[in-house]
Legacy VTK file of the C-alpha trace (Angstrom):
# vtk DataFile Version 3.0
C-alpha trace
ASCII
DATASET POLYDATA
POINTS 218 float
13.143 -109.769 5.709
10.232 -111.513 4.012
9.508 -108.628 1.639
13.082 -108.652 0.302
12.848 -112.440 -0.115
9.901 -111.796 -2.451
11.321 -108.716 -4.192
14.577 -110.387 -5.246
12.894 -113.208 -7.247
10.490 -110.631 -8.715
13.449 -108.636 -10.018
14.917 -111.793 -11.550
11.568 -112.623 -13.185
11.321 -109.076 -14.569
14.825 -109.209 -16.093
14.194 -112.610 -17.686
10.851 -111.482 -19.101
12.580 -108.470 -20.642
15.257 -110.674 -22.237
12.626 -113.086 -23.549
10.626 -110.204 -25.023
13.741 -108.868 -26.781
14.349 -112.318 -28.310
10.774 -112.531 -29.576
10.916 -109.060 -31.129
13.556 -110.354 -33.546
10.973 -112.732 -34.994
7.935 -111.834 -37.053
5.452 -114.697 -36.668
1.917 -114.095 -35.375
2.495 -116.670 -32.635
5.595 -114.849 -31.402
3.711 -111.556 -31.470
0.989 -112.991 -29.210
3.609 -114.398 -26.858
5.256 -110.982 -26.707
1.920 -109.409 -25.709
1.515 -111.953 -22.911
5.036 -111.233 -21.695
4.228 -107.519 -21.489
1.133 -108.307 -19.427
3.301 -110.361 -17.073
5.836 -107.515 -16.878
3.040 -105.138 -15.937
1.871 -107.454 -13.139
5.422 -107.944 -11.843
5.840 -104.157 -11.783
2.543 -103.783 -9.896
3.571 -106.373 -7.291
6.958 -104.699 -6.877
5.206 -101.372 -6.322
2.936 -102.903 -3.661
5.939 -104.393 -1.858
7.815 -101.070 -2.014
4.784 -99.292 -0.534
4.614 -101.892 2.225
8.315 -101.457 3.032
7.887 -97.679 3.287
4.852 -98.127 5.518
6.380 -100.789 7.788
9.716 -99.109 8.441
10.328 -97.162 11.613
10.735 -93.465 10.954
13.610 -91.668 12.639
12.824 -87.980 12.623
15.677 -85.595 11.830
14.240 -82.243 12.831
15.286 -79.044 11.117
13.970 -75.521 10.835
12.040 -75.263 7.582
9.614 -73.128 5.620
6.512 -75.284 5.069
5.597 -73.333 1.914
8.959 -74.254 0.378
8.473 -77.898 1.364
5.056 -77.985 -0.332
6.400 -76.150 -3.386
9.069 -78.810 -3.919
6.390 -81.538 -3.888
4.177 -79.602 -6.314
7.140 -79.027 -8.648
7.755 -82.781 -8.632
4.175 -83.757 -9.536
3.383 -80.819 -11.868
4.462 -82.513 -15.157
2.117 -85.445 -14.511
-0.635 -83.080 -13.362
-0.316 -81.081 -16.578
-0.402 -84.281 -18.620
-3.669 -85.243 -16.882
-5.277 -81.801 -17.352
-5.020 -80.959 -13.656
-4.557 -77.295 -12.792
-2.586 -76.558 -9.609
-3.713 -73.522 -7.611
-1.740 -72.244 -4.619
-2.824 -69.984 -1.794
0.138 -69.755 0.572
0.321 -67.545 3.641
3.734 -65.950 3.068
3.929 -64.728 6.676
3.853 -68.177 8.249
6.501 -68.765 10.923
9.068 -71.464 10.271
8.561 -74.819 11.930
10.769 -77.569 13.305
10.086 -80.703 11.234
11.738 -83.504 9.309
11.171 -81.961 5.879
11.981 -85.158 3.946
9.475 -87.251 5.896
6.810 -84.527 5.644
7.432 -84.353 1.882
6.607 -88.067 1.657
3.347 -87.563 3.568
2.371 -84.587 1.401
3.264 -86.492 -1.764
1.002 -89.379 -0.716
-1.942 -87.046 -0.072
-1.395 -85.020 -3.258
-1.027 -88.133 -5.432
-4.265 -89.432 -3.920
-5.962 -86.167 -4.894
-4.488 -86.353 -8.384
-5.703 -89.926 -8.877
-9.207 -88.822 -7.864
-9.338 -86.616 -10.992
-8.991 -89.012 -13.974
-10.785 -86.508 -16.226
-8.753 -83.542 -15.012
-9.720 -80.813 -12.572
-8.209 -78.484 -10.003
-5.794 -79.211 -7.163
-5.948 -76.385 -4.629
-3.279 -76.165 -1.919
-3.534 -73.513 0.806
-1.547 -72.790 3.949
-2.433 -70.640 6.942
-1.549 -70.270 10.594
-3.778 -70.318 13.628
-2.562 -70.218 17.216
0.437 -72.497 17.669
-0.260 -74.476 14.496
0.231 -74.390 10.745
-2.544 -75.732 8.518
-2.245 -77.230 5.027
-5.486 -77.621 3.076
-5.282 -79.902 0.016
-8.484 -79.879 -2.044
-9.359 -81.649 -5.287
-12.367 -81.347 -7.597
-12.421 -85.088 -8.218
-14.841 -87.950 -7.775
-15.160 -87.563 -4.009
-15.818 -90.344 -1.518
-19.142 -91.861 -0.502
-20.124 -90.916 3.055
-20.088 -94.527 4.301
-16.472 -94.938 3.136
-14.920 -91.785 4.616
-14.250 -93.380 8.028
-12.250 -96.177 6.337
-10.015 -93.964 4.211
-7.022 -94.111 6.606
-7.325 -97.859 7.260
-4.366 -99.965 6.126
-5.020 -101.780 2.818
-8.350 -99.997 2.284
-8.606 -98.263 -1.086
-11.448 -96.839 -3.156
-9.299 -97.198 -6.288
-9.188 -100.308 -8.465
-5.382 -100.629 -8.360
-4.735 -98.874 -5.049
-2.533 -100.508 -2.408
-4.333 -98.887 0.510
-1.030 -97.793 2.067
-0.481 -94.223 0.842
-2.930 -92.397 3.117
-2.292 -94.569 6.220
1.449 -93.894 5.771
0.770 -90.151 5.450
-1.359 -90.223 8.614
1.338 -92.097 10.525
4.066 -89.637 9.455
1.936 -86.620 10.356
0.982 -88.053 13.749
4.629 -88.914 14.515
5.344 -85.245 13.722
2.794 -84.313 16.450
0.217 -83.279 13.859
-3.207 -84.423 12.660
-4.913 -85.065 9.320
-8.644 -85.058 8.610
-10.833 -85.308 5.522
-14.008 -83.732 4.230
-15.530 -85.185 1.078
-18.677 -85.115 -1.015
-19.380 -87.905 -3.469
-19.035 -86.591 -7.019
-17.704 -83.177 -5.959
-14.238 -83.716 -4.499
-12.332 -84.014 -1.246
-10.339 -81.812 1.129
-7.558 -83.012 3.412
-6.641 -80.731 6.303
-3.207 -81.240 7.860
-2.344 -79.537 11.151
1.314 -79.283 12.214
2.741 -77.631 15.333
4.873 -74.499 15.254
7.902 -75.254 17.387
9.030 -72.367 19.629
12.696 -73.054 18.825
11.972 -72.573 15.118
10.200 -69.261 15.779
13.207 -67.921 17.671
15.507 -68.707 14.748
LINES 1 219
218 0 1 2 3 4 5 6 7 8 9 10 11 12 13 14 15 16 17 18 19 20 21 22 23 24 25 26 27 28 29 30 31 32 33 34 35 36 37 38 39 40 41 42 43 44 45 46 47 48 49 50 51 52 53 54 55 56 57 58 59 60 61 62 63 64 65 66 67 68 69 70 71 72 73 74 75 76 77 78 79 80 81 82 83 84 85 86 87 88 89 90 91 92 93 94 95 96 97 98 99 100 101 102 103 104 105 106 107 108 109 110 111 112 113 114 115 116 117 118 119 120 121 122 123 124 125 126 127 128 129 130 131 132 133 134 135 136 137 138 139 140 141 142 143 144 145 146 147 148 149 150 151 152 153 154 155 156 157 158 159 160 161 162 163 164 165 166 167 168 169 170 171 172 173 174 175 176 177 178 179 180 181 182 183 184 185 186 187 188 189 190 191 192 193 194 195 196 197 198 199 200 201 202 203 204 205 206 207 208 209 210 211 212 213 214 215 216 217
């Protein structure tokens, strides 16, 4: 497709920039040093474009759900384990409040992990000066709820309605695809996602997922 037609030349550009930079590092002139700095800036931009294209590919592809009985707390834990080193590096404290008596549910755990990762990374990026990431789970009726709260910068009230729009981002270098992709995955899993936010105080994302009767029986 078109995206791959763009990604392949980008990869070639990236490799050639790397080789050129290695050649320049063997020289010591001021001119070569400045050229090397410019090459690194170009490498950074190529990497950013590649990341945008990768996000677009993930968003555009059709998801085929492979349902399995899973423990949602374990699914969330695996995502938190993955992001915890970066969270620690950015002075973000992770707090968990899991309902250990939740019934198992029938979901595609890998796809749900991607949705959770998108939401959690969004929360993490909202706390550039550090803060707390609070993740809670609880059950109500025929549904499981996941509450993901951050103590970050929050979102202005006039921007909240746009937060799940494709390509809309409140961040300088955001692609505007992470949260729309999360919403799409959750809705394809028969769930919902909503947000509460206060500018300057943080945001809370509430994910609702159904408890499948087949999973309860097992």
